[in-house]
N, C-alpha and C positions, 0 to 999 in steps of 0.2 A: 563663630567658633563655639564648639561644645566645651563645657566645663565639667570636670569630674573632680570632686573632693575625695581624697583617698589616702590610704597608707601607701606611700611611694616605695618604701623598701624597709626590710628588717633583716638584720644580720647578727649572728652570734659567732664571731670568728673563733675557730678552734686552734688557731696558731697565732704567732706574733707577726705574721706577714700582712701586707695590705689586702683589704677585701673591698670589693665594690658594693656599696649600699644601694645606689640607685643610678641608673643610666637613663637619660631622657630619650624616649623613643623618637624615631624619624617622624618628621612632620608634626612635631609636638613642642610646646613650650611648657615650662613648669615653674611654679612658685612653691618653694619649700618653706613652709611657715615655721615648723618646729622640728628639731632633732633632739631626741631623748636618748641619753646613755644611762644604762643601769648596770651596777656592779652586783652580780648575783652570787658573789662569793664572800668569804670572810677575810679576804686579802685585798689590800689596796692595789690599784692598777692605774697606769697612765694610758691616755688615749690620744689619738690624732684624728683630725678630720681634714680632708683635702677636698676642694672644689676645683675640678679639673676641666678647664675650657677645652671643648672638643677632644677630650681624652688625653690632654697633655700629661706628661710624667708627673707623678706626685712628688712635690718638693716643698721646701719651706716657703717658697714664693707663692704657693697657692693653698697654704694651710689656713684653716679657720681656727683650729686648736692644735697645739703642738706640745706633746708630752704633759698635758694637763692631768693632774692627779685626781682620782676619784676614790674616796674612802670605801672601805668594805661595806657591803650591804647598803649602798646609797645610790642615789640617782641625781642627774642634773639635766635640765632642759635648756636648750638654746632656742630662743624665738628670734629668727633671723630675717625672714622675708627674702630669701635668696631667689633671684630670677635666673632661670637657666633656659638654654635653647637645645635643640636636638643635638645629640651626641655628647653633651656635657655629662660629667660623671662625678658623683660624690663617693669618695673612697674613705674607708675608716681603718683604724689599726689599734690594737690593744697590746700593752706591754706584757700581758699574761693571757695565754690561750685559755679559752673556755671561761673567762671571767666577766667579760662585758657583753651587753647586748646593745644594739643601736637600732633606733626606729626613726624613720623620716615620714613626716606628715605634710600634706600640702594639696596642691591643685595642678591638674594637667589640663592644658588648653589645646584642643585639636581643631 
């Protein structure tokens, strides 16, 4: 298996709708080591992170974070070690459009 350490995905949702941060490609496994959320505005915002097995619907049952508050101009990092298989999806959401950025870092195994 080939190993690639990389930025798996980055997103700055401009609306309050769900946005896919990372989808595991076909014939690939992934280990998500860290997800960083940064509030780039002077307004507090809440965020959600869902880990969706095979693209299941985002719901409370697959939430890693749900309406967690992030203060203005601050950041938080989650070191998780999530193990994902092909077609699994990490989806994010912000309570304020254009307020939060999400970055996922990890390893892809092909």
